[in-house]
C-alpha positions in Angstrom: 71.2 124.5 -24.0 74.6 122.8 -23.9 73.2 119.8 -22.0 70.2 119.5 -24.4 72.5 119.7 -27.4 74.8 117.1 -25.9 71.9 114.7 -25.2 70.2 115.1 -28.6 73.0 115.7 -31.1 76.2 114.3 -29.7 75.8 111.1 -31.5 76.3 112.9 -34.8 80.0 113.4 -33.8 80.4 109.7 -33.2 78.8 108.8 -36.6 81.1 111.2 -38.5 83.4 108.5 -39.9 80.5 106.2 -40.7 78.6 109.0 -42.5 81.7 109.8 -44.5 82.3 106.2 -45.6 78.6 105.9 -46.6 78.8 109.0 -48.7 82.0 107.7 -50.4 80.3 104.4 -51.2 77.3 106.1 -52.7 79.4 108.5 -54.7 81.6 105.6 -56.0 78.5 103.7 -57.1 77.3 106.8 -59.0 80.7 107.3 -60.7 80.7 103.6 -61.8 77.2 104.1 -63.2 75.6 101.7 -60.7 73.2 104.4 -59.7 72.2 106.3 -62.8 70.2 109.3 -61.8 67.0 109.8 -63.7 67.1 106.5 -65.6 65.0 103.6 -64.4 64.8 100.1 -65.7 61.0 100.4 -66.3 61.6 103.6 -68.5 64.1 101.7 -70.7 61.7 98.8 -71.0 58.9 101.1 -72.1 61.1 102.6 -74.9 62.0 99.1 -76.2 58.4 98.0 -76.1 57.3 101.1 -78.0 60.2 100.6 -80.4 60.9 104.4 -80.4 63.7 106.3 -78.7 63.2 109.5 -76.8 64.8 111.4 -79.7 62.0 110.0 -82.0 64.2 107.5 -83.8 62.6 104.1 -84.5 64.1 101.2 -82.6 64.0 98.1 -84.8 64.8 94.7 -83.3 68.4 93.8 -84.0 69.4 97.4 -85.1 72.4 99.2 -83.7 70.2 101.9 -82.1 68.1 99.1 -80.4 71.3 97.5 -78.9 72.4 100.9 -77.6 69.2 101.5 -75.8 69.0 97.9 -74.6 72.5 98.3 -73.1 71.0 100.9 -70.7 69.0 98.0 -69.2 72.1 96.8 -67.4 73.0 100.3 -66.3 69.6 101.3 -65.1 69.0 100.8 -61.4 66.2 99.0 -59.7 63.6 101.3 -58.3 63.9 100.2 -54.7 67.7 100.4 -54.7 67.7 103.8 -56.3 65.1 105.1 -53.8 67.1 103.7 -50.9 70.3 105.3 -52.2 68.5 108.7 -52.5 67.1 108.3 -48.9 70.6 107.4 -47.6 72.1 110.4 -49.4 69.6 112.7 -47.8 70.1 111.1 -44.4 73.9 111.3 -44.5 73.7 115.0 -45.6 71.3 115.7 -42.7 73.7 113.9 -40.2 76.6 116.0 -41.6 74.6 119.2 -41.2 73.6 118.2 -37.6 77.2 117.4 -36.8 78.3 120.9 -38.1 75.5 122.5 -36.1 76.5 120.5 -33.0 80.1 121.8 -33.1 78.9 125.3 -33.7 76.5 125.3 -30.7 79.2 123.5 -28.6 81.9 126.0 -29.5 79.5 128.9 -28.9 78.4 127.6 -25.5 82.0 126.8 -24.5 82.9 130.4 -25.3 80.0 131.7 -23.3 81.0 129.5 -20.3 84.6 130.8 -20.5 83.4 134.4 -20.7 81.0 133.9 -17.8 83.7 132.2 -15.7 86.0 135.2 -16.4 83.3 137.7 -15.4 82.5 135.7 -12.3 86.1 135.6 -11.3 86.3 139.4 -11.7 83.2 139.9 -9.6 84.5 137.6 -6.9 87.8 139.5 -6.9 86.0 142.8 -6.6 83.9 141.4 -3.7 87.0 140.3 -1.9 88.6 143.7 -2.4 85.4 145.4 -1.1 85.3 143.1 1.9 88.9 143.8 2.7 88.3 147.5 2.4 85.2 147.2 4.7 87.2 145.3 7.3 90.0 147.9 7.4 87.6 150.8 7.1 88.0 153.3 10.0 84.3 153.3 10.7 83.7 150.8 13.5 80.0 150.2 12.6 81.0 149.2 9.1 83.6 146.9 10.4 81.1 145.3 12.7 78.5 145.0 9.9 81.1 143.3 7.7 82.1 140.9 10.4 78.5 140.2 11.1 77.9 139.5 7.4 80.8 137.1 7.3 79.4 135.4 10.4 76.0 135.1 8.8 77.5 133.7 5.6 79.4 131.1 7.7 76.2 130.2 9.5 74.2 130.1 6.2 76.8 127.7 4.8 76.7 125.6 8.0 72.9 125.6 7.9 73.0 124.5 4.3 75.3 121.6 5.1 73.1 120.7 8.1 70.0 120.9 5.8 71.7 118.6 3.3 72.5 116.1 6.1 69.0 116.4 7.5 67.6 115.9 4.0 69.7 112.7 3.6 68.6 111.5 7.0 65.0 112.3 6.1 65.3 110.3 2.9 66.7 107.3 4.8 63.9 107.6 7.4 61.3 107.7 4.6 62.9 104.6 3.1 62.9 102.8 6.5 59.2 103.9 6.9 58.3 102.4 3.5 60.1 99.1 4.4 58.3 99.1 7.8 54.9 99.7 6.1 55.6 96.8 3.6 56.6 94.6 6.5 53.5 95.5 8.4 51.3 94.9 5.4 53.1 91.5 4.8 52.6 90.6 8.5 48.9 91.6 8.3 48.5 89.4 5.3 50.2 86.5 7.1 48.0 87.1 10.1 44.9 87.1 7.8 46.1 83.8 6.2 46.8 82.3 9.6 43.3 83.4 10.7 41.8 81.9 7.6 43.8 78.7 8.1 42.7 78.6 11.8 39.0 79.1 10.8 39.4 76.3 8.2 41.0 74.0 10.8 38.2 74.8 13.3 35.5 74.2 10.7 37.2 70.9 9.7 37.4 69.9 13.4 33.8 70.8 13.9 32.8 68.8 10.7 34.8 65.8 11.9 33.2 66.0 15.4 29.7 66.2 13.8 30.4 63.5 11.3 31.7 61.3 14.2 28.6 62.1 16.2 26.4 61.2 13.2 28.4 58.1 12.7 28.0 57.1 16.4 24.3 57.7 16.2 23.9 55.8 13.0 25.9 52.9 14.4 23.8 52.9 17.6 20.6 53.1 15.6 21.8 50.4 13.2 22.9 48.1 16.1 19.6 48.6 17.9 17.7 47.9 14.7 19.8 44.9 13.9 19.4 43.5 17.4 15.7 43.9 17.2 15.6 42.1 13.8 17.9 39.3 15.1 15.6 38.8 18.0 12.5 38.6 15.7 14.2 36.0 13.5 15.5 34.0 16.4 12.1 33.9 18.1 10.5 32.7 14.9 12.9 29.7 14.7 13.7 28.9 18.3 11.1 27.7 20.8 13.2 28.9 23.8 12.3 32.1 25.6 15.9 33.4 25.2 16.7 36.8 23.7 19.8 37.5 21.5 21.9 40.5 22.6 24.3 42.4 20.4 27.3 44.2 22.1 29.0 47.3 20.8 31.6 45.0 19.1 28.7 43.1 17.5 29.3 40.1 19.6 26.2 37.8 20.0 25.0 36.3 23.2 21.8 34.8 24.7 20.1 36.1 27.8 17.1 35.0 29.8 14.9 37.8 31.1 13.6 37.0 34.6 11.7 39.8 36.4 13.9 42.9 36.1 17.2 41.3 35.3 18.8 39.7 32.2 20.9 36.7 32.9 23.3 35.2 30.4 22.6 31.7 29.1 25.0 29.2 27.7 23.8 28.5 24.2 23.8 24.9 22.8 25.2 23.9 19.5 21.8 24.2 17.8 21.1 27.5 19.4 24.4 28.9 18.3 23.7 27.8 14.7 20.2 29.4 14.9 21.8 32.5 16.4 24.3 32.8 13.5 21.5 32.4 11.0 19.4 35.0 12.7 22.4 37.4 12.7 23.0 36.8 9.0 19.3 37.3 8.2 19.2 40.5 10.3 22.1 42.0 8.4 20.7 41.0 5.0 17.3 42.6 6.0 18.9 45.8 7.2 21.0 46.1 4.1 18.0 45.5 1.9 16.1 48.2 3.8 19.0 50.6 3.5 19.4 50.0 -0.3 15.6 50.5 -0.9 15.7 53.9 0.9 18.5 55.1 -1.5 17.1 54.0 -4.9 17.2 57.6 -6.1 21.0 57.8 -5.6 21.9 54.9 -7.9 20.9 51.5 -9.3 19.0 49.1 -7.2 21.5 47.0 -5.1 19.0 45.3 -2.8 18.9 42.1 -4.9 21.8 39.9 -4.2 22.4 36.2 -3.7 23.2 34.5 -0.4 25.1 31.3 -0.4 24.8 29.0 2.6 26.8 25.7 3.1 25.1 23.1 5.3 22.9 25.6 7.2 21.1 22.8 9.1 24.1 21.2 10.6 23.2 19.0 13.6 19.8 20.6 14.2 16.9 18.4 15.4 13.7 17.9 13.4 11.9 20.9 14.8 14.7 23.4 14.3 15.4 21.9 10.8 11.8 22.6 9.8 11.9 26.1 11.3 15.2 27.0 9.6 14.0 25.5 6.3 10.9 27.7 6.5 12.8 30.8 7.4 15.8 30.6 5.0 13.8 31.6 1.8 12.8 34.8 3.6 16.4 35.9 4.2 17.2 37.1 0.6 15.8 37.4 -2.9 18.2 34.8 -4.2 19.3 31.9 -2.0 21.8 29.2 -2.8 21.8 26.3 -0.3 24.4 23.6 -0.3 23.2 20.5 1.5 24.0 16.8 1.8 21.5 14.0 1.0 20.9 13.4 4.7 20.3 17.1 5.4 17.9 17.5 2.5 15.5 14.7 3.2 12.3 14.9 5.2 11.0 18.3 6.6 13.7 20.3 4.8 12.6 19.0 1.4 9.0 19.5 2.3 9.5 23.2 3.3 11.9 24.3 0.6 10.7 22.2 -2.4 7.9 24.7 -3.4 10.5 27.6 -3.5 13.1 25.9 -5.7 13.9 27.8 -8.9 16.9 25.8 -10.0 18.3 22.5 -8.7 21.7 21.0 -9.2 23.6 17.9 -8.1 27.3 17.8 -7.5 28.5 14.4 -8.9 31.8 13.3 -7.5 34.0 11.1 -9.8 36.4 9.1 -7.7 39.6 7.5 -9.2 39.6 5.0 -6.2 39.2 1.4 -7.4 36.1 -0.4 -6.4 34.5 2.9 -5.3 31.1 2.5 -3.6 28.7 4.5 -5.6 25.9 6.6 -4.1 22.6 7.7 -5.6 19.8 10.3 -5.0 16.2 10.1 -6.2 14.6 13.4 -7.3 11.2 13.7 -8.9 11.1 10.0 -9.7 14.6 10.0 -11.3 17.8 8.5 -9.9 20.9 10.7 -10.0 24.4 9.6 -9.1 26.2 11.4 -6.2 29.4 9.3 -6.3 30.6 7.2 -9.2 33.8 5.6 -10.5 36.0 8.0 -12.5 36.7 7.0 -16.1 40.5 7.9 -15.7 43.0 8.4 -12.9 41.8 11.9 -12.0 39.1 12.9 -9.6 36.7 15.7 -10.4 33.2 17.0 -9.6 30.5 17.5 -12.2 27.6 19.9 -11.8 24.4 18.3 -13.2 21.1 20.3 -13.4 17.9 18.6 -12.4 15.1 19.7 -14.7 12.1 21.0 -13.0 8.7 19.5 -13.7 5.6 21.6 -13.6 
């Protein structure tokens, strides 16, 4: 009871001075008329509006009685303040009562404790006297029983101390066990994470190996397909029995197949040029085929221009004709840059029907007394080289209109 009283009501003792000050403040406000009991501002306002006092007298504006009642407006308290004051008064009274009750219970319990200590001391004194009497009692059996009782008490106390020490050790062991369990759980979690990471690494390595294998197979397949297409284009242009070969590094070479063996052949300048054109044509053809097979993945990218500068080079008449015939088949859009000499003859004959747009690059030379050059196309003469009108050189692109 004393512990419960101290834990629930001891604070009232600490609030004693504060409670007294609060009560003094409220009482002072009442004495000064700042908290008039029973008179509210709304009540006074109703009397003035009704123009009649509670005694029945008439309250005329400007009269002495009206001013007396109106004066109570300043004395009347606001409802919220008055209610708060009433609530504080009740609470302070309750705190005062609880403080008084706290001291009564504390004093009573202290008195009981004092009385119980006194009685306990008396009982312990009587027990000591009885023990001394039993020890000095002439009966040997009683003396032995008392000694045995003292020995048992000593052992009980020792066992109690040992039990307390064992309990403390047990608590420490339980704490160590809990820590060990947490460490084991943490280690298991780490092992699970490591196993998961190991599985991810293994899956990634397998994916890399498979992707690499797919890449190698695709490269091998593409190289084989490209080599086959290069051989087809080369055989269409060249009249030699040689076959182009493509190494793993995409290096081109010519071989001659005799019986069961393939012997390397030294390619001439013309053959090298045809070999390069065949390689470019093979790549374009493979890319076009690859783009067409993936139209559902995105916009069509198989249509693209191919620009070739002087593709005929130093080829003879037969090769020039074959190249001119094969070039339009390389791409959907083909831009060929040729000189007047390269264009004439069999090249013009083969490519003229396939021309969509035709342009001439007119070079304006600032050199004095420049020798001009001309080209005739579709019955019209077009300048290739002419004198510049100022000291600067430049090239002009002139479109040649097509005649149907």
